[in-house]
C-alpha positions in Angstrom: -13.0 -20.4 -8.7 -13.5 -19.0 -5.3 -14.9 -16.0 -5.5 -13.8 -15.0 -1.2 -10.2 -16.4 -2.1 -10.7 -13.7 -5.5 -11.5 -10.9 -3.6 -9.4 -11.9 -0.6 -6.5 -12.1 -3.1 -7.2 -8.7 -4.6 -8.3 -6.5 -2.0 -5.0 -7.3 0.1 -2.7 -6.7 -3.0 -4.8 -4.2 -4.9 -1.9 -1.8 -3.9 0.3 -3.7 -6.4 -1.1 -3.0 -9.4 -2.4 0.0 -11.5 -5.7 0.6 -10.5 -6.5 0.3 -14.2 -5.7 -3.0 -14.1 -7.5 -4.7 -11.9 -11.1 -5.6 -13.1 -8.0 -7.5 -15.7 -6.5 -9.3 -13.3 -9.6 -10.0 -11.7 -10.8 -11.5 -15.0 -7.5 -13.5 -15.3 -8.1 -14.9 -11.5 -11.0 -15.8 -12.0 -10.4 -18.2 -15.1 -8.7 -20.0 -13.1 -8.6 -23.2 -11.7 -7.1 -23.5 -8.0 -3.8 -25.0 -8.8 -3.0 -22.3 -11.3 -4.2 -19.4 -8.5 -2.0 -20.5 -6.4 1.1 -20.7 -8.9 -1.1 -16.9 -9.7 -0.6 -15.8 -5.7 3.2 -16.6 -5.4 4.8 -14.5 -7.7 7.0 -12.1 -5.5 5.4 -7.8 -5.9 7.4 -5.0 -4.4 6.1 -3.0 -2.2 5.7 1.0 -4.2 5.7 2.1 -0.6 9.2 1.1 -0.2 10.1 1.7 -3.3 9.7 5.2 -3.1 11.3 5.2 0.5 13.9 3.7 -0.8 14.5 6.3 -4.3 14.6 9.0 -1.7 16.8 8.4 0.5 19.1 6.0 -1.8 18.3 7.0 -5.3 20.9 9.6 -6.1 23.6 6.6 -5.6 21.2 4.8 -8.1 19.4 1.5 -6.0 16.3 2.1 -6.7 16.9 1.3 -10.1 19.2 -1.4 -10.0 16.6 -3.5 -7.5 13.9 -2.8 -10.5 16.3 -3.9 -12.4 17.2 -1.5 -14.2 21.6 -2.1 -14.3 22.4 0.0 -17.5 20.3 3.3 -15.5 21.7 2.0 -11.8 25.2 2.4 -12.8 24.5 5.7 -14.4 22.9 7.1 -11.6 25.4 6.0 -9.5 28.2 7.5 -11.1 27.1 10.9 -12.7 25.0 11.3 -9.1 21.5 10.8 -10.9 23.0 13.2 -13.5 23.4 16.2 -10.6 20.2 15.2 -8.8 17.4 15.8 -12.4 17.3 11.7 -12.8 17.1 11.3 -9.1 14.2 14.0 -8.7 12.4 12.1 -12.0 12.4 8.8 -9.7 11.3 10.1 -7.1 8.3 11.2 -8.9 7.4 8.0 -11.2 9.1 5.1 -8.7 5.4 3.8 -7.3 3.4 3.6 -11.3 7.2 1.6 -12.7 6.9 -0.2 -9.8 3.5 -1.3 -10.4 3.5 -1.7 -14.0 6.8 -4.1 -13.2 4.5 -6.3 -11.2 1.8 -6.1 -13.5 4.5 -7.4 -16.0 5.2 -9.9 -13.8 1.9 -11.2 -13.1 1.5 -11.5 -16.4 4.2 -13.6 -17.4 3.3 -15.9 -14.6 -0.3 -15.9 -16.8 
């Protein structure tokens, strides 16, 4: 694997993954050949900052949970108003880490 391609990918996408997982991702990508690298880097990653903004403005209706694929919690937040704002506040605080973990898990499924 070309080190420059690897570094470029990690520099441009490090905001999508948990910081403690970056060395692990580097090791996994370094072990791939070029065709596997193309497949691994083609996965669609959710932007944690965009999800935070969506969570702040639309999280009371569960839109953030629907976008993350958590349909059950999305319906609960929609029907209860985020349990009077408690779930909304919890999601606003934790959504960025959840999105980064989901991106990492999606990346590992491809690997």
